[in-house]
C-alpha positions, 0 to 999 in steps of 0.5 A: 500499500502506496499513499501521496502526500502533497504539502508543495507551497504550504509553510509548517505545521500543515506539512507535519499535520497532514503526513500525522493524517495519513499515518492516521489512514494507514497504519503500514507500508508507504508514504511519499509526502513530497514537500519544498522547504528544508524545514518541513522535509526535517520536521516530517521526518522527525514526525514520521520517527516519532511515531515508529516510521521509516524515513527509507529515502529524502530525493531532491525533486525540483524546487523540493524534496520527496521524502518516503516513509515506510511501516512493515 
């Protein structure tokens, strides 16, 4: 199961809140979060890890980042 959260153009805490909402919906699998600032990238990664998810990859993409988190 894989889902995507597009939080580009939004400032914190919005990307973190959107990620937390998605984590509540899917108990395991993979979630891809798209953000466009370093701060959002760091905050989303930290929040996901605090919920027991693993940051599998952080890829630079154009003006932003694609953060991929997973939980088995």
